[in-house]
Structures are given as C-alpha cells and as structure tokens.
C-alpha positions in Angstrom: 0.0 0.0 0.0 1.2 3.5 -0.7 0.0 4.9 2.6 0.3 3.7 6.2 -3.3 4.4 7.3 -3.5 6.6 10.4 0.1 7.9 10.1 0.1 11.7 10.3 2.4 11.8 7.3 0.0 9.5 5.4 2.8 7.1 4.7 6.3 7.4 3.3 5.0 7.5 -0.3 2.7 10.5 0.4 5.6 12.5 -0.8 6.0 16.2 -0.4 5.3 16.6 -4.1 4.1 20.1 -4.0 7.3 22.0 -3.2 9.1 21.8 -6.5 9.1 25.5 -7.4 5.3 25.7 -7.0 5.5 26.2 -3.3 7.8 29.2 -3.6 5.5 30.9 -6.2 2.4 30.3 -4.2 3.9 31.4 -1.0 5.1 34.6 -2.6 1.6 35.2 -3.9 0.1 34.5 -0.5 2.1 37.2 1.3 -0.1 39.9 -0.1 -3.3 38.2 0.8 -2.6 36.7 4.1 -3.2 39.9 6.0 -6.4 40.5 4.2 -7.5 36.9 4.9 -6.7 37.3 8.5 -8.8 40.4 8.7 -11.8 38.9 6.8 -11.7 35.4 8.1 -14.7 34.6 10.2 -14.4 30.8 10.0 -15.5 29.6 13.3 -17.6 26.7 14.5 -20.6 29.0 14.4 -19.9 30.6 11.0 -22.7 30.6 8.4 -22.6 30.7 4.7 -20.8 33.6 3.1 -23.1 36.5 2.3 -26.1 34.1 2.7 -25.2 32.3 -0.6 -25.7 28.6 -0.2 -26.4 26.3 -3.2 -29.0 24.2 -1.6 -28.4 21.0 -3.6 -24.7 20.6 -2.7 -23.8 18.3 0.2 -21.1 20.6 1.5 -23.5 23.5 1.9 -25.1 22.5 5.1 -23.7 23.6 8.5 -20.6 21.5 9.1 -20.5 18.8 11.7 -17.3 17.3 13.1 -16.0 14.3 11.2 -13.4 11.6 11.9 -9.8 12.8 12.4 -8.2 9.8 10.7 -6.8 10.2 7.2 -9.3 8.8 4.8 -8.5 6.7 1.7 -11.7 4.7 1.1 -14.2 5.4 -1.6 -17.9 5.7 -1.0 -18.4 3.4 -4.0 -16.9 0.5 -2.0 -14.1 -1.9 -2.8 -14.3 -1.4 -6.6 -14.6 2.4 -6.3 -11.9 4.9 -7.0 -11.6 8.6 -6.0 -10.1 11.0 -8.5 -8.4 13.9 -6.6 -7.0 17.0 -8.3 -4.6 19.2 -6.4 -3.2 22.8 -6.4 -5.7 24.7 -8.5 -7.8 26.1 -9.7 -5.8 27.3 -12.7 -7.3 29.2 -15.6 -5.5 27.1 -18.3 -5.7 23.6 -16.9 -8.7 23.4 -14.6 -11.2 24.0 -17.5 -9.5 21.2 -19.5 -9.6 18.8 -16.6 -13.2 19.6 -16.0 -13.9 18.9 -19.7 -12.3 15.5 -19.6 -14.1 14.6 -16.4 -17.4 15.7 -18.0 -16.7 13.6 -21.1 -16.2 10.5 -19.0 -19.1 11.2 -16.5 -16.6 11.3 -13.6 -16.9 13.4 -10.4 -13.7 14.3 -8.6 -12.5 16.1 -5.5 -10.6 19.3 -6.1 -8.0 20.1 -3.4 -7.7 23.9 -3.8 -5.0 26.3 -2.7 -6.6 29.3 -1.0 -4.8 32.0 -3.1 -5.7 30.2 -6.3 -9.4 30.0 -5.3 -9.4 33.6 -4.4 -7.9 34.6 -7.7 -10.3 32.4 -9.8 -13.7 32.3 -8.1 -15.3 31.6 -11.5 -13.4 28.3 -11.7 -14.3 27.3 -8.1 -18.0 27.9 -8.9 -17.6 25.9 -12.1 -16.2 23.0 -10.2 -19.1 23.0 -7.7 -21.7 23.5 -10.5 -20.4 20.4 -12.2 -21.0 18.3 -9.1 -17.4 17.9 -7.9 -16.4 18.3 -4.3 -14.0 20.8 -2.7 -11.0 20.2 -0.4 -8.9 22.7 1.6 -5.3 22.5 0.5 -4.1 25.5 2.7 -3.4 29.1 1.8 0.2 28.8 0.6 0.9 25.1 0.0 3.7 25.0 2.6 4.9 21.4 2.5 6.8 22.0 5.8 3.8 23.2 7.8 4.0 20.1 10.0 7.2 21.7 11.4 5.5 25.0 12.1 3.6 26.3 15.1 0.0 25.3 15.7 -1.1 29.0 15.2 0.5 28.9 11.7 -1.2 25.6 10.9 -4.5 27.0 12.0 -4.2 30.1 10.0 -3.2 28.2 6.8 -6.2 25.8 7.1 -8.9 28.1 8.3 -8.1 31.0 6.1 -8.0 28.7 3.1 -11.3 27.3 4.0 -12.8 30.8 4.2 -11.2 31.8 0.8 -12.5 28.7 -0.9 -16.0 29.0 0.6 -16.2 32.7 -0.4 -15.0 31.9 -3.9 -17.5 29.1 -4.3 -20.4 31.3 -3.3 -20.9 29.6 0.0 -20.0 25.9 -0.5 -17.6 24.7 2.2 -14.7 22.3 1.6 -15.6 18.8 2.7 -12.0 17.6 3.1 -8.5 18.8 4.1 -5.4 17.6 2.4 -2.1 18.7 3.9 0.4 19.9 1.3 2.8 17.0 0.6 1.0 15.0 3.2 2.4 17.2 6.1 -0.4 16.3 8.5 -0.1 16.7 12.2 -2.4 15.4 15.0 -3.4 19.1 15.6 -4.1 19.9 11.9 -6.2 16.7 11.5 -8.2 17.5 14.6 -8.7 21.1 13.6 -9.9 20.2 10.1 -12.2 17.5 11.4 -13.9 19.8 13.9 -14.6 22.1 10.9 -16.2 19.2 9.0 -13.3 18.6 6.7 -12.1 15.0 6.7 -8.3 14.6 6.4 -7.7 13.2 2.9 -4.8 11.1 1.9 -3.9 9.2 -1.3 -2.9 5.8 -2.3 -1.7 6.3 -5.9 0.6 9.2 -6.7 0.4 9.5 -10.5 3.7 11.5 -10.4 2.1 13.9 -12.9 3.6 16.8 -11.1 7.0 15.8 -12.3 5.8 15.7 -16.0 7.5 12.3 -16.7 5.4 11.9 -19.9 1.8 10.9 -20.5 2.6 7.2 -21.0 4.5 7.0 -17.7 1.7 8.7 -15.8 -0.8 6.2 -17.3 1.5 3.3 -16.5 1.9 4.4 -12.9 -1.9 4.6 -12.4 -2.5 1.3 -14.0 0.2 -0.5 -11.9 -0.6 1.1 -8.6 -4.4 1.3 -8.5 -4.5 -2.0 -6.7 -2.8 -0.2 -3.8 -5.9 1.7 -3.0 -8.7 3.8 -4.3 -7.6 7.4 -4.0 -5.6 8.7 -7.0 -3.6 12.0 -7.0 -3.4 14.3 -10.0 -2.7 18.1 -10.4 -4.4 20.9 -12.3 -1.9 23.7 -11.4 1.8 24.3 -10.6 3.0 24.3 -14.1 2.3 22.7 -17.5 -0.4 20.1 -16.8 -0.9 19.0 -20.5 0.4 15.6 -19.6 -2.1 15.3 -16.8 -5.0 16.1 -19.1 -3.8 13.6 -21.7 -3.3 10.9 -19.0 -6.8 11.5 -17.6 -8.2 10.9 -21.1 -6.6 7.5 -21.1 -6.9 6.5 -17.4 -10.6 7.3 -16.9 -11.9 5.0 -19.7 -9.4 2.3 -18.7 -10.5 2.3 -15.1 -14.1 1.9 -16.2 -13.1 -1.0 -18.4 -11.5 -2.6 -15.4 -14.8 -2.5 -13.6 -14.1 0.5 -11.3 -16.7 3.1 -10.5 -15.9 6.7 -9.5 -16.8 8.0 -6.1 -15.8 10.4 -3.4 -13.7 9.8 -0.3 -15.9 8.6 2.6 -16.5 11.2 5.3 
C-alpha cells in the first residue's frame, strides 16, 4: 500500500510533491493576501454561509459537523470504487481542460484547492461546484513543511484557506482537508475534522507533477491502483498538459477494469 493508514504523514509515499518550485511561487503570492485573509476570516464553529449564498443542492453547503480525524482513503463506492483527486488549482489554463475530460467521462472528482488560487479564480471554483465535484482545503500557501510550524500557523493556513474557498464558491464549504505534501499533524487533523473537513490522503501518486510523460503517468496509475482507491493528479503548478492527456486514457481504462468513480468517505 502506498500509505500507512493513520500515520500523520499519510505514509512514506505520500511524498512532499508540491514543493518543487510551485510552493515558492504560491507562498510569494500568498504574502499579499494573508493579511487580508486574517482580517476577513470569520471561519468559526458558528460561521454561516458567506453572504447568505448557499447552493441548496450541494452536500457541502449544510452547516458543518465534526468528522473523523483519521486520514481517509476509502471510496464511498466500495471496494471497486476509485476517488479521483485534483490538487493545487484552480488554474485558468488547466482546470477547464480537466473539467472537460471529467465531463466527457461522466466522472466526479475532489478538487483540493489552494486558497490563493481559489481567491484569484472564483469563477473556476464555482464551475467545479456546479459540475458536481467536491471541494477540499489545501491550505493558503501550499507549505509542505507546515507540520514543522507552530499550531497557530497551521490553524491560519487551514482556516483562512477554508474561508477563501468558501467565499470563492459562493458559500460551499470544503468537505476535506489535504495537507500539502502529506504534512499532516495530529493538531491539523483535529482542527480540520472539527470544521467538518475529513483529512484526505492518497494511495496512488500519478507523479504527474514531475511531468514524466503521459505514457509514464498512465502506466503508474495502472500499476498502482490495486494499492488503494484514491488517485492523485494536479491541475496547477506548471504545465499540466500531460495530466489532461493521461486522464483521457486513465478514466476509460478504469471503467473497463470495472471500477466506479466516487468520493472519499467522510
């Protein structure tokens, strides 16, 4: 298995994939918005929908309840279910292309969004929600070393991102929390869970972030999907054309193998 269930790191293979240049750029972008986020963040256990906007049909729109603090991997579709997860966006170039491929294949996915990206592209956040996908908090600045930082820092990264994503979506809250690079801590898991965001791991790292070539990405997914249901892709952080091409191959193949597409259990 690619992850040691229950480990705060999510297992040795839950690699700190997000830091390769992307972290630095996002962190720099975050500097200018963190102060604003701090001033505007009202994300408390009692907080309601942003500006009263709440798409009634979306499961994440209801007032949040505490969920389990353990790192989830399982699919709500059962033992032959897989969860497609898309990290680091939204991105104006790649997210629409990923959404199109998902639509063509009738697949719903979980989008793990960086707060600054969500704030910059609220139209894309709304498009993700409108298409029936779920949202996941991937922190404000995608700091893959946040497990080494103070709890106050972890709290700000998680809660401010949740507020930014919720505002960008028009009131739909993230249903999950994925630590950048798998840098979970007991504190961050507990904090997220209390806010109704289930800590989310992965089993199959497609390694698409490294752009090894479409064929290699596809081969990785095919060989490692027996390791578990949650598959990691990216829609930001650089040229994601290989990811889009790999999804076009992987999604039909997974269907042919008898897999169905679901969401991580909560």
